[in-house]
VOFINU-933549 format. One record per residue (C-alpha): residue number from 1; residue in three letters; y, x, z negated. Coordinates in steps of 0.5 Angstrom, whole numbers. Example, Ala and Ser with C-alpha at 12.3 -4.5 7.8 and 13.67 -1.06 7.14 Angstrom:
% residues 2
num;residu;v;u;w
1;ALA;-9;25;-16 $
2;SER;-2;27;-14 $
% end
This chain:
% residues 795
num;residu;v;u;w
1;MET;-4;-97;13 $
2;SER;-1;-90;12 $
3;ARG;0;-86;18 $
4;ALA;-5;-81;14 $
5;THR;-10;-86;14 $
6;ARG;-10;-88;21 $
7;TYR;-10;-81;23 $
8;CYS;-17;-80;19 $
9;GLU;-20;-86;22 $
10;ILE;-18;-83;29 $
11;VAL;-21;-76;27 $
12;LEU;-28;-79;25 $
13;GLU;-28;-84;30 $
14;ARG;-28;-79;35 $
15;ARG;-31;-73;32 $
16;TRP;-35;-70;38 $
17;LEU;-28;-70;41 $
18;VAL;-25;-67;35 $
19;ALA;-30;-62;35 $
20;ALA;-30;-60;42 $
21;VAL;-22;-59;42 $
22;SER;-23;-54;35 $
23;ILE;-28;-50;39 $
24;LEU;-24;-49;45 $
25;PHE;-18;-47;40 $
26;LEU;-23;-42;37 $
27;LEU;-25;-39;43 $
28;LEU;-18;-38;46 $
29;THR;-15;-35;40 $
30;ALA;-21;-31;38 $
31;ALA;-21;-28;45 $
32;GLY;-16;-23;43 $
33;GLY;-20;-20;37 $
34;PRO;-23;-14;41 $
35;ASP;-16;-12;42 $
36;LEU;-14;-11;35 $
37;LYS;-12;-4;33 $
38;VAL;-12;0;27 $
39;THR;-8;6;25 $
40;THR;-7;11;20 $
41;ASP;0;11;21 $
42;GLY;2;6;16 $
43;GLU;7;10;12 $
44;ARG;11;12;19 $
45;ALA;11;5;21 $
46;LEU;15;2;15 $
47;PHE;21;6;19 $
48;GLY;25;3;24 $
49;GLU;27;7;30 $
50;ASP;34;8;28 $
51;ASN;32;10;21 $
52;GLN;36;16;19 $
53;ASP;31;19;14 $
54;LEU;25;18;20 $
55;ALA;30;22;25 $
56;ALA;32;27;20 $
57;TRP;24;28;19 $
58;ASP;23;28;27 $
59;ARG;29;33;28 $
60;MET;26;38;22 $
61;GLN;19;38;26 $
62;ASP;22;39;33 $
63;ILE;26;45;30 $
64;TYR;21;48;26 $
65;ALA;14;48;26 $
66;SER;10;42;25 $
67;SER;9;39;18 $
68;ASN;2;36;19 $
69;THR;-2;40;15 $
70;ALA;-9;41;11 $
71;ILE;-10;45;5 $
72;ILE;-16;48;3 $
73;ALA;-17;51;-4 $
74;VAL;-23;55;-6 $
75;SER;-25;57;-14 $
76;PRO;-31;60;-17 $
77;LYS;-35;55;-20 $
78;GLN;-36;60;-26 $
79;ALA;-30;59;-31 $
80;GLY;-26;65;-33 $
81;GLU;-27;68;-26 $
82;ASP;-22;70;-21 $
83;MET;-23;70;-13 $
84;PHE;-21;78;-13 $
85;SER;-28;81;-12 $
86;ARG;-31;84;-5 $
87;THR;-36;78;-4 $
88;ARG;-31;72;-5 $
89;LEU;-25;76;-1 $
90;ALA;-30;77;4 $
91;ALA;-32;69;4 $
92;LEU;-24;68;5 $
93;GLU;-24;72;11 $
94;GLN;-30;69;14 $
95;ILE;-28;62;13 $
96;GLU;-21;64;15 $
97;GLU;-24;66;22 $
98;GLN;-27;59;23 $
99;LEU;-21;56;21 $
100;TRP;-17;58;27 $
101;HIS;-22;54;31 $
102;THR;-20;48;28 $
103;PRO;-18;43;33 $
104;HIS;-11;42;35 $
105;SER;-9;48;30 $
106;LEU;-3;52;31 $
107;ARG;-3;57;25 $
108;VAL;-7;59;19 $
109;ASP;-4;62;13 $
110;SER;-8;65;7 $
111;LEU;-9;69;2 $
112;THR;-13;74;6 $
113;GLY;-9;73;12 $
114;TYR;-2;74;9 $
115;TYR;2;80;12 $
116;HIS;4;85;7 $
117;THR;10;89;8 $
118;ASP;10;97;6 $
119;VAL;14;103;7 $
120;ASP;11;109;10 $
121;GLY;17;114;10 $
122;ASP;22;111;15 $
123;ASP;17;106;18 $
124;LEU;16;99;16 $
125;THR;9;97;16 $
126;VAL;6;90;16 $
127;ASP;-1;89;15 $
128;ARG;-6;84;13 $
129;LEU;-7;84;5 $
130;VAL;-14;84;6 $
131;THR;-18;87;11 $
132;ASN;-26;89;11 $
133;ALA;-27;86;4 $
134;MET;-34;88;3 $
135;GLU;-31;96;4 $
136;LEU;-26;95;-1 $
137;GLU;-26;100;-7 $
138;PRO;-25;97;-14 $
139;ASP;-18;100;-15 $
140;GLU;-16;97;-8 $
141;ILE;-18;90;-10 $
142;ALA;-14;91;-17 $
143;ARG;-8;93;-12 $
144;ILE;-9;87;-8 $
145;ARG;-9;82;-14 $
146;ALA;-3;85;-17 $
147;ILE;1;84;-10 $
148;ALA;-2;77;-9 $
149;THR;-1;74;-16 $
150;GLU;6;77;-17 $
151;SER;9;75;-10 $
152;ASP;14;69;-10 $
153;GLU;11;68;-3 $
154;LEU;4;67;-5 $
155;VAL;4;64;-12 $
156;GLY;3;57;-12 $
157;ARG;2;56;-5 $
158;LEU;-4;61;-3 $
159;VAL;-6;63;-10 $
160;SER;-5;61;-17 $
161;ARG;-2;66;-22 $
162;GLU;-8;67;-25 $
163;GLY;-12;69;-19 $
164;HIS;-17;64;-20 $
165;VAL;-16;59;-14 $
166;ALA;-14;61;-7 $
167;ALA;-12;57;-1 $
168;PHE;-12;56;6 $
169;MET;-6;52;10 $
170;ILE;-7;50;17 $
171;SER;-2;47;21 $
172;PHE;-3;42;27 $
173;ALA;0;40;33 $
174;LEU;-1;32;33 $
175;PRO;0;29;40 $
176;GLN;6;24;40 $
177;GLY;9;19;45 $
178;GLU;6;13;49 $
179;GLY;-2;13;50 $
180;THR;-3;18;45 $
181;ASN;-8;17;39 $
182;ALA;-6;21;33 $
183;ASN;-11;17;29 $
184;GLU;-17;20;33 $
185;VAL;-14;27;32 $
186;LYS;-13;26;25 $
187;ILE;-21;24;24 $
188;GLU;-23;29;29 $
189;VAL;-20;35;24 $
190;TRP;-22;32;18 $
191;HIS;-29;31;21 $
192;TYR;-29;39;23 $
193;LEU;-26;41;16 $
194;ARG;-31;37;12 $
195;ASP;-37;40;16 $
196;LEU;-34;47;16 $
197;LEU;-34;46;8 $
198;ALA;-41;43;8 $
199;GLU;-43;49;11 $
200;ALA;-39;54;6 $
201;ARG;-42;50;0 $
202;ASN;-49;52;2 $
203;THR;-47;59;4 $
204;TYR;-43;61;-2 $
205;PRO;-46;57;-8 $
206;ASP;-42;60;-13 $
207;LEU;-35;57;-10 $
208;GLU;-32;50;-10 $
209;PHE;-28;48;-5 $
210;TYR;-23;42;-5 $
211;LEU;-19;39;1 $
212;THR;-12;35;2 $
213;GLY;-6;35;6 $
214;SER;-2;30;10 $
215;VAL;-7;30;16 $
216;ILE;-13;29;11 $
217;LEU;-9;24;8 $
218;GLY;-8;20;14 $
219;ALA;-16;20;16 $
220;ALA;-17;18;9 $
221;THR;-13;12;9 $
222;HIS;-16;10;16 $
223;GLU;-23;10;13 $
224;LEU;-21;6;7 $
225;THR;-17;1;12 $
226;LEU;-24;0;16 $
227;GLU;-27;0;9 $
228;GLY;-23;-6;8 $
229;LEU;-25;-10;14 $
230;THR;-32;-8;15 $
231;THR;-35;-7;8 $
232;LEU;-30;-11;3 $
233;ALA;-29;-17;7 $
234;PRO;-36;-19;7 $
235;ILE;-37;-17;0 $
236;ALA;-31;-22;-2 $
237;LEU;-34;-27;2 $
238;LEU;-41;-27;-1 $
239;VAL;-38;-27;-8 $
240;ILE;-33;-33;-6 $
241;LEU;-39;-37;-3 $
242;ILE;-43;-36;-9 $
243;VAL;-38;-38;-14 $
244;SER;-36;-44;-10 $
245;ILE;-44;-46;-9 $
246;VAL;-44;-46;-17 $
247;LEU;-38;-50;-18 $
248;LEU;-39;-55;-12 $
249;ARG;-46;-55;-14 $
250;SER;-47;-57;-6 $
251;PHE;-50;-52;-1 $
252;PHE;-48;-56;5 $
253;GLY;-41;-57;2 $
254;MET;-40;-50;2 $
255;LEU;-43;-49;9 $
256;ALA;-37;-53;11 $
257;ILE;-32;-49;8 $
258;PHE;-36;-43;10 $
259;ILE;-35;-45;17 $
260;VAL;-28;-47;17 $
261;VAL;-26;-40;13 $
262;ILE;-30;-36;19 $
263;CYS;-26;-40;24 $
264;THR;-20;-39;21 $
265;LEU;-21;-31;20 $
266;ALA;-23;-31;28 $
267;SER;-17;-35;30 $
268;ASN;-12;-31;26 $
269;LEU;-15;-24;28 $
270;GLY;-15;-26;35 $
271;ILE;-8;-28;35 $
272;ALA;-7;-21;32 $
273;GLY;-10;-18;38 $
274;TRP;-7;-22;43 $
275;ALA;0;-20;40 $
276;ASN;-2;-12;40 $
277;VAL;-1;-12;32 $
278;LEU;-3;-6;29 $
279;LEU;-7;-6;22 $
280;THR;-5;-1;18 $
281;PRO;-7;1;11 $
282;ASN;-2;-4;8 $
283;THR;-4;-10;12 $
284;SER;-11;-9;12 $
285;ALA;-12;-13;6 $
286;HIS;-9;-19;10 $
287;PRO;-16;-22;12 $
288;LEU;-19;-22;5 $
289;MET;-13;-26;3 $
290;ILE;-14;-31;8 $
291;LEU;-21;-31;7 $
292;THR;-20;-32;-1 $
293;ILE;-14;-37;0 $
294;ALA;-18;-41;6 $
295;VAL;-24;-42;1 $
296;ALA;-19;-45;-5 $
297;TYR;-15;-49;0 $
298;THR;-21;-53;3 $
299;ASN;-24;-54;-4 $
300;HIS;-19;-59;-5 $
301;ILE;-22;-63;0 $
302;VAL;-29;-62;-1 $
303;THR;-28;-63;-8 $
304;SER;-25;-70;-7 $
305;VAL;-30;-72;-2 $
306;TYR;-35;-71;-7 $
307;ARG;-31;-75;-13 $
308;LEU;-30;-81;-9 $
309;MET;-38;-81;-7 $
310;ARG;-39;-81;-14 $
311;GLU;-35;-87;-15 $
312;GLY;-39;-91;-10 $
313;ARG;-35;-90;-3 $
314;THR;-40;-88;3 $
315;ARG;-39;-82;6 $
316;TYR;-34;-84;12 $
317;GLU;-30;-88;6 $
318;ALA;-30;-82;2 $
319;ILE;-28;-77;7 $
320;ALA;-22;-81;10 $
321;GLU;-20;-83;3 $
322;ALA;-20;-75;1 $
323;MET;-16;-73;7 $
324;GLN;-11;-79;6 $
325;ILE;-10;-77;-2 $
326;ASN;-10;-69;0 $
327;MET;-6;-70;7 $
328;HIS;1;-70;3 $
329;PRO;0;-64;-2 $
330;ILE;-4;-59;3 $
331;THR;2;-60;8 $
332;ILE;7;-58;3 $
333;ALA;2;-53;0 $
334;ALA;1;-50;8 $
335;VAL;9;-50;9 $
336;THR;11;-47;2 $
337;THR;5;-42;3 $
338;SER;7;-40;10 $
339;ILE;15;-39;7 $
340;GLY;12;-34;2 $
341;PHE;9;-30;7 $
342;LEU;15;-30;12 $
343;SER;19;-28;6 $
344;LEU;16;-21;7 $
345;ASN;21;-20;13 $
346;MET;27;-18;9 $
347;ASP;26;-11;11 $
348;ALA;32;-8;15 $
349;ASN;27;-6;20 $
350;THR;25;-13;22 $
351;TRP;32;-15;22 $
352;ALA;34;-10;27 $
353;GLY;28;-12;31 $
354;LEU;30;-19;31 $
355;THR;37;-18;32 $
356;GLN;35;-14;39 $
357;TRP;30;-20;41 $
358;ILE;36;-25;40 $
359;THR;41;-21;44 $
360;GLY;36;-20;49 $
361;ALA;35;-12;48 $
362;GLN;28;-13;47 $
363;SER;22;-18;49 $
364;ALA;19;-22;43 $
365;GLU;12;-18;44 $
366;LEU;16;-12;42 $
367;CYS;20;-15;37 $
368;TRP;13;-17;34 $
369;VAL;10;-10;35 $
370;GLY;16;-7;32 $
371;CYS;16;-11;25 $
372;SER;14;-6;19 $
373;PRO;7;-7;16 $
374;PHE;9;-11;10 $
375;ALA;13;-16;15 $
376;SER;7;-16;20 $
377;LEU;2;-18;14 $
378;GLY;7;-24;12 $
379;ASN;7;-26;19 $
380;LEU;0;-25;20 $
381;SER;-2;-29;14 $
382;ALA;3;-35;15 $
383;ILE;-1;-35;22 $
384;GLY;-7;-35;18 $
385;ILE;-5;-41;14 $
386;LEU;-3;-45;20 $
387;CYS;-10;-44;23 $
388;LEU;-13;-46;16 $
389;PHE;-9;-52;16 $
390;ILE;-11;-54;23 $
391;TYR;-18;-53;22 $
392;SER;-18;-57;15 $
393;VAL;-15;-63;18 $
394;THR;-19;-63;24 $
395;LEU;-26;-59;24 $
396;LEU;-27;-60;16 $
397;PRO;-28;-67;16 $
398;VAL;-32;-67;22 $
399;LEU;-37;-62;19 $
400;LEU;-37;-66;12 $
401;SER;-39;-72;17 $
402;PHE;-45;-69;20 $
403;LEU;-47;-65;14 $
404;PRO;-52;-68;9 $
405;VAL;-49;-70;2 $
406;PRO;-51;-68;-4 $
407;ASP;-58;-70;-7 $
408;SER;-55;-72;-14 $
409;VAL;-48;-72;-17 $
410;THR;-46;-74;-24 $
411;ALA;-40;-76;-27 $
412;GLU;-40;-71;-33 $
413;ARG;-34;-67;-30 $
414;GLU;-30;-73;-30 $
415;ASP;-31;-74;-38 $
416;VAL;-29;-67;-39 $
417;TRP;-23;-68;-36 $
418;GLN;-21;-74;-39 $
419;LYS;-22;-71;-46 $
420;PHE;-18;-65;-44 $
421;GLY;-12;-69;-41 $
422;ALA;-12;-73;-48 $
423;PHE;-12;-67;-51 $
424;VAL;-6;-64;-47 $
425;VAL;-2;-71;-49 $
426;ARG;-4;-70;-56 $
427;GLN;-2;-63;-57 $
428;ARG;4;-63;-52 $
429;LYS;9;-61;-57 $
430;ARG;5;-55;-59 $
431;LEU;3;-53;-52 $
432;PHE;10;-53;-50 $
433;ALA;12;-48;-56 $
434;SER;6;-44;-55 $
435;PHE;7;-43;-48 $
436;LEU;14;-41;-48 $
437;LEU;13;-36;-54 $
438;ALA;8;-33;-50 $
439;ALA;12;-33;-44 $
440;ILE;18;-29;-47 $
441;ILE;13;-24;-50 $
442;LEU;10;-23;-44 $
443;THR;16;-23;-40 $
444;MET;19;-17;-44 $
445;GLY;13;-13;-41 $
446;VAL;17;-13;-34 $
447;THR;22;-8;-37 $
448;GLN;16;-3;-37 $
449;ILE;15;-3;-30 $
450;GLY;17;3;-25 $
451;ILE;16;4;-18 $
452;ASP;11;9;-16 $
453;ASN;9;11;-9 $
454;SER;5;17;-11 $
455;PHE;1;18;-5 $
456;ILE;-5;21;-9 $
457;ARG;-5;15;-13 $
458;TYR;-6;11;-7 $
459;PHE;-14;13;-8 $
460;ASP;-18;11;-14 $
461;GLU;-19;16;-19 $
462;GLU;-26;18;-17 $
463;HIS;-25;18;-9 $
464;GLU;-26;25;-6 $
465;PHE;-19;26;-3 $
466;ARG;-16;24;-10 $
467;VAL;-20;29;-14 $
468;ASP;-19;35;-9 $
469;ALA;-11;33;-9 $
470;GLU;-10;33;-16 $
471;PHE;-14;40;-17 $
472;ILE;-10;43;-12 $
473;THR;-3;40;-14 $
474;THR;-5;42;-21 $
475;HIS;-7;49;-20 $
476;LEU;-3;51;-13 $
477;SER;2;46;-9 $
478;GLY;2;39;-8 $
479;ILE;3;34;-2 $
480;ASN;10;32;-4 $
481;SER;15;36;-1 $
482;ILE;22;36;1 $
483;ASP;25;40;7 $
484;TYR;32;42;8 $
485;SER;35;45;14 $
486;LEU;41;50;12 $
487;ASP;45;51;17 $
488;SER;50;58;17 $
489;GLY;54;55;23 $
490;GLU;54;61;28 $
491;THR;48;64;32 $
492;GLY;45;69;28 $
493;GLY;48;67;22 $
494;VAL;42;67;18 $
495;SER;43;75;16 $
496;SER;50;73;14 $
497;VAL;51;76;6 $
498;VAL;55;70;4 $
499;TYR;50;65;8 $
500;LEU;44;69;4 $
501;ASP;47;68;-2 $
502;ARG;48;61;-2 $
503;VAL;41;60;0 $
504;GLU;39;64;-6 $
505;ARG;43;60;-11 $
506;PHE;41;53;-8 $
507;ALA;34;56;-9 $
508;ASN;35;58;-16 $
509;TRP;38;51;-18 $
510;TYR;32;48;-15 $
511;ARG;27;52;-19 $
512;ALA;30;50;-25 $
513;GLN;29;43;-24 $
514;PRO;24;39;-28 $
515;GLY;19;36;-23 $
516;VAL;19;42;-18 $
517;ARG;13;46;-17 $
518;ASP;15;51;-12 $
519;VAL;20;53;-7 $
520;THR;19;57;-1 $
521;VAL;25;60;2 $
522;TYR;27;65;7 $
523;THR;31;69;2 $
524;ASP;24;71;-1 $
525;ILE;22;75;5 $
526;ILE;29;79;6 $
527;LYS;29;81;-2 $
528;ARG;22;83;-1 $
529;LEU;24;87;5 $
530;ASN;30;90;2 $
531;ARG;25;93;-4 $
532;ASN;20;96;1 $
533;MET;26;99;5 $
534;ASN;28;102;-2 $
535;GLY;22;106;-4 $
536;ASP;19;99;-7 $
537;ASP;24;100;-13 $
538;PRO;23;93;-17 $
539;ASP;31;93;-18 $
540;GLN;32;93;-11 $
541;TYR;28;86;-10 $
542;ARG;35;83;-8 $
543;LEU;39;81;-2 $
544;PRO;41;87;2 $
545;GLU;49;88;1 $
546;THR;51;88;9 $
547;ALA;49;83;14 $
548;GLU;47;89;19 $
549;LEU;42;91;14 $
550;ALA;39;84;13 $
551;GLY;39;83;21 $
552;GLN;35;90;22 $
553;TYR;30;88;17 $
554;LEU;29;81;20 $
555;LEU;28;84;27 $
556;LEU;24;90;24 $
557;TYR;19;85;21 $
558;GLU;19;80;27 $
559;PHE;17;86;31 $
560;SER;11;88;27 $
561;LEU;8;81;26 $
562;PRO;2;79;30 $
563;PHE;2;73;34 $
564;GLY;1;66;30 $
565;ALA;4;69;24 $
566;ASP;12;69;26 $
567;LEU;17;66;22 $
568;ASN;18;60;27 $
569;ASP;17;55;21 $
570;ARG;22;58;17 $
571;ILE;28;60;22 $
572;ASN;30;56;28 $
573;LEU;31;60;35 $
574;LYS;38;61;35 $
575;LYS;37;64;28 $
576;SER;43;60;25 $
577;ALA;39;56;20 $
578;THR;33;57;16 $
579;ARG;28;52;12 $
580;MET;27;51;5 $
581;SER;21;47;3 $
582;VAL;21;44;-4 $
583;VAL;14;43;-7 $
584;LEU;14;37;-12 $
585;ASP;10;35;-18 $
586;ASP;6;28;-17 $
587;ILE;12;25;-19 $
588;THR;15;18;-18 $
589;SER;19;15;-12 $
590;THR;25;14;-16 $
591;GLU;24;21;-19 $
592;ILE;24;24;-12 $
593;VAL;30;20;-9 $
594;GLY;34;22;-16 $
595;ILE;32;30;-15 $
596;ASP;35;30;-8 $
597;LEU;41;26;-10 $
598;ARG;42;31;-15 $
599;ALA;41;37;-10 $
600;GLN;46;34;-5 $
601;ALA;51;33;-10 $
602;TRP;50;40;-13 $
603;LEU;51;43;-5 $
604;GLN;57;38;-4 $
605;GLU;60;41;-11 $
606;ASN;58;48;-10 $
607;MET;57;50;-3 $
608;PRO;59;44;2 $
609;GLU;59;49;8 $
610;ILE;51;48;8 $
611;ALA;50;41;5 $
612;THR;45;37;8 $
613;ALA;40;31;6 $
614;GLY;33;33;4 $
615;ALA;28;31;10 $
616;GLY;21;30;11 $
617;HIS;15;25;10 $
618;THR;16;25;2 $
619;ILE;23;23;1 $
620;ALA;23;19;7 $
621;SER;17;15;4 $
622;ALA;21;15;-3 $
623;LYS;27;12;0 $
624;ILE;24;7;4 $
625;ALA;19;5;-2 $
626;GLU;26;3;-6 $
627;SER;29;-1;0 $
628;VAL;23;-5;1 $
629;SER;22;-7;-6 $
630;ILE;30;-9;-6 $
631;ALA;28;-13;0 $
632;MET;22;-16;-3 $
633;LEU;26;-19;-8 $
634;MET;31;-21;-3 $
635;GLY;26;-25;1 $
636;ILE;23;-28;-5 $
637;GLY;30;-31;-7 $
638;ILE;31;-34;0 $
639;ALA;24;-36;0 $
640;LEU;25;-40;-7 $
641;GLY;31;-43;-4 $
642;ILE;28;-46;2 $
643;ILE;22;-48;-2 $
644;SER;26;-51;-7 $
645;VAL;29;-55;-1 $
646;ILE;23;-57;2 $
647;LEU;20;-60;-5 $
648;LEU;26;-64;-6 $
649;VAL;25;-67;0 $
650;MET;18;-68;0 $
651;PHE;18;-71;-7 $
652;ARG;24;-74;-6 $
653;SER;27;-73;-13 $
654;VAL;31;-67;-15 $
655;ARG;27;-68;-22 $
656;TYR;20;-67;-19 $
657;GLY;23;-61;-14 $
658;VAL;26;-57;-20 $
659;ILE;20;-58;-25 $
660;ALA;15;-56;-19 $
661;LEU;18;-49;-19 $
662;ILE;18;-47;-26 $
663;PRO;11;-47;-27 $
664;ASN;10;-42;-21 $
665;CYS;16;-38;-23 $
666;LEU;14;-36;-30 $
667;PRO;7;-34;-28 $
668;ILE;9;-29;-23 $
669;ILE;14;-26;-29 $
670;MET;9;-26;-34 $
671;GLY;4;-23;-29 $
672;PHE;9;-17;-28 $
673;GLY;10;-17;-36 $
674;ILE;2;-16;-37 $
675;TRP;2;-11;-31 $
676;GLY;8;-7;-35 $
677;TYR;4;-7;-41 $
678;PHE;-2;-5;-39 $
679;LEU;-1;0;-33 $
680;GLY;7;1;-33 $
681;TYR;8;2;-26 $
682;ILE;8;-1;-19 $
683;SER;7;1;-12 $
684;LEU;11;0;-6 $
685;SER;5;-5;-4 $
686;GLY;5;-8;-11 $
687;SER;12;-10;-10 $
688;ILE;10;-15;-5 $
689;VAL;6;-19;-9 $
690;ALA;11;-24;-12 $
691;ALA;12;-26;-5 $
692;ILE;5;-27;-4 $
693;VAL;3;-30;-10 $
694;PHE;9;-35;-10 $
695;GLY;6;-38;-4 $
696;VAL;-1;-38;-6 $
697;VAL;0;-41;-13 $
698;ILE;5;-47;-12 $
699;ASP;-1;-50;-8 $
700;ASP;-4;-52;-15 $
701;THR;2;-55;-17 $
702;VAL;4;-59;-11 $
703;HIS;-3;-62;-12 $
704;PHE;-2;-64;-19 $
705;LEU;5;-66;-18 $
706;SER;3;-71;-12 $
707;LYS;-3;-74;-16 $
708;TYR;2;-75;-22 $
709;LYS;7;-78;-18 $
710;LYS;2;-83;-15 $
711;SER;0;-85;-21 $
712;ARG;7;-86;-24 $
713;ALA;8;-91;-17 $
714;LEU;2;-95;-20 $
715;GLY;6;-97;-26 $
716;MET;3;-92;-31 $
717;ASN;7;-88;-36 $
718;SER;7;-81;-36 $
719;SER;2;-80;-41 $
720;GLU;-3;-84;-38 $
721;SER;-1;-81;-31 $
722;VAL;-2;-74;-34 $
723;LYS;-9;-76;-36 $
724;ARG;-11;-79;-29 $
725;THR;-8;-73;-26 $
726;PHE;-13;-69;-30 $
727;VAL;-19;-73;-28 $
728;LEU;-17;-74;-20 $
729;THR;-15;-66;-19 $
730;GLY;-17;-62;-25 $
731;GLN;-24;-60;-23 $
732;ALA;-21;-58;-16 $
733;LEU;-15;-54;-19 $
734;PHE;-20;-51;-24 $
735;ASN;-25;-49;-18 $
736;THR;-19;-47;-13 $
737;THR;-17;-42;-19 $
738;VAL;-23;-39;-20 $
739;ILE;-25;-38;-13 $
740;LEU;-18;-35;-12 $
741;VAL;-19;-30;-18 $
742;ALA;-26;-28;-16 $
743;GLY;-24;-27;-9 $
744;PHE;-18;-23;-11 $
745;LEU;-22;-19;-17 $
746;THR;-27;-17;-11 $
747;PHE;-21;-13;-8 $
748;GLY;-21;-8;-15 $
749;ILE;-28;-5;-12 $
750;SER;-23;-2;-6 $
751;ASP;-22;6;-7 $
752;PHE;-15;4;-4 $
753;GLU;-9;3;-9 $
754;THR;-6;-2;-4 $
755;THR;-12;-7;-4 $
756;TRP;-14;-6;-11 $
757;THR;-7;-7;-14 $
758;MET;-6;-13;-10 $
759;GLY;-12;-16;-12 $
760;TYR;-11;-15;-19 $
761;ALA;-4;-17;-19 $
762;VAL;-6;-24;-15 $
763;ALA;-12;-25;-20 $
764;ILE;-8;-24;-26 $
765;MET;-2;-29;-24 $
766;ALA;-7;-34;-21 $
767;ALA;-10;-35;-28 $
768;THR;-3;-35;-31 $
769;ALA;-1;-40;-26 $
770;LEU;-7;-45;-28 $
771;ILE;-6;-44;-35 $
772;ALA;2;-46;-34 $
773;ASP;-1;-52;-29 $
774;PHE;-6;-55;-34 $
775;LEU;-2;-53;-41 $
776;PHE;6;-53;-39 $
777;LEU;7;-57;-33 $
778;PRO;4;-64;-36 $
779;THR;9;-63;-42 $
780;LEU;15;-62;-38 $
781;LEU;13;-68;-34 $
782;MET;12;-72;-40 $
783;MET;19;-69;-43 $
784;ALA;22;-71;-36 $
785;ASP;19;-78;-36 $
786;LYS;20;-80;-43 $
787;ASP;17;-87;-43 $
788;GLU;11;-86;-47 $
789;GLU;8;-91;-52 $
790;SER;8;-89;-59 $
791;SER;0;-90;-59 $
792;ALA;0;-85;-53 $
793;GLU;0;-79;-58 $
794;HIS;-6;-81;-61 $
795;GLY;-10;-81;-54 $
% end
């Protein structure tokens, strides 16, 4: 009697004790669930505390005004009209006044609140561009329109060149440090602005309103994270249950699977709560993945039980034999799947935390909390697979022993798989050649894939945030920007003529680059002041000739500005440096990194005195997207090596170990090829799919190869073993894949790109893997074991 058989007998003999221990394990682990936390700061969490790009971003916000913003765009509903009328300018004035009451706001920049400079004799006057709009005469409105649509400081930022879109930009001071919750602040701001705009739409029915910005992005991603946990998971579970009932033809069999799945999820999320893990937008898909994998995983055992009962075994005999047959493959599958998920720990942030834990620099808890979202996703999923394995070999057989058996079963499915196995044996050469040809064609699609970490495309095309963001990006500014703190090297140096010339040249270089929407720079203000002080002569829209003049202009201008409209967002306190902001089109992460590298190279070549790297959320996230993608490739390579060794040891055969890898690597490459042909880009979250899929789809290969090897051990030749393997496991593999595909396709209804990308990609690769296991793996096995009788070709 094997150890697996003896174990199964003990479980069934002491099923009440096993059930009690399972419930106790559930209660202990699930108790951490209430401590589970959700954060919107999924992007920032990707960085380690020592990350230079994150540090540069933080320094930029410490020196200048915060880059946490919300942008509201306003446009007439009627095409062909603009915002320059009494009623519309008055509407902007009234909305601006309300926006100053937005919680946690620092300043509000707007078209109407723009402080225009003019000269009255020898006096410089600074006043709002629009005051008391309802009292304006037509010629005054025409003058305001001309000033606004010709100003480099306004066009593309607070007004469109055509004048048909105006904007508000609100800057916020978000809480930082331990004990603060930026999530709640972002949501509070979002709700306030959403309510304000709802009221504005009723008050001004002829106007359209659009809302975006970094703060709104955080709130919207928080909403989608919660949606994945509270809405998408139940829908996915319902779909999977319905599909499973149809495939199993047994309500009680599905009930047993359902109970195991719920226990697995409860324990997994409870452990996450105990470990103080934050669920971010990038990790929110974790419960859905575990749910889907759990149903597919347990399906093997339940299907085997019903097959054995159809063959005449009693319920207890069928359960014991099914557990004995599947113990070896589900153990291998659990180990290899976990390794696939754990390979997501390859990013630098996680390695740094692990190193600090090993050296005693931080606790194990802090090491866990410090993991990047993708590492947390892998770790949580690996723990979920462990919980699933525990419940599958304890609670599941106990449940199957208690629940009623199906009322009636038939053997019709075995006939189908006998015929299919015979078909594969007969057509093995054609199937082998056809699959290789398809693999080559589909693999070529990988060359079409680029990495794109666009924040706007995080959301579905019809999602409110994306619709608004795309409108604002098209007609005004964008949410992608790079900031440069250009240091003169001396206190008061921002008035140096040499320094101003360098900044101006750098700004002009950037304006000529493809993908650049707008450049906001201090020299535009100085040029405007120089023109004002020279009789508003257009030819004098240039930098002043002396540092003394530039300094006087700056001093005069700052004294004329009211509170809340100062230049702290452009100039540091020592007046030794200025910030230049470059707003980009909706371009890819690779393009963003590329343009910053070109900018640094240009600075080093032309003016190394002020050379500096770009900073901010956009460039930091773009760089981390590339580094994480590379890390994921390294991770899957390491996982592949470890899994190869495990397969070699478990199957005790180099030949079978190598064969097991081929039908799992090819479907991943083919799946990315299909993705490349139809979509052409993959996001940061999509880059982790390979690690996830490899661990998931190898389950079917292990089951097929395990049954095949046992058939060979009984003395059957390769053709007979393939046929028998299809009878033993064909239905289970088919059910498993259909469940996986149905479950992951459900992710597609999400509005969040991280979720639907993962869902579609895994579904495509799981389906491709099944084809490989059914049509390619058997042909490989028969080629490796060339001992078929010639009659086998005829079935």
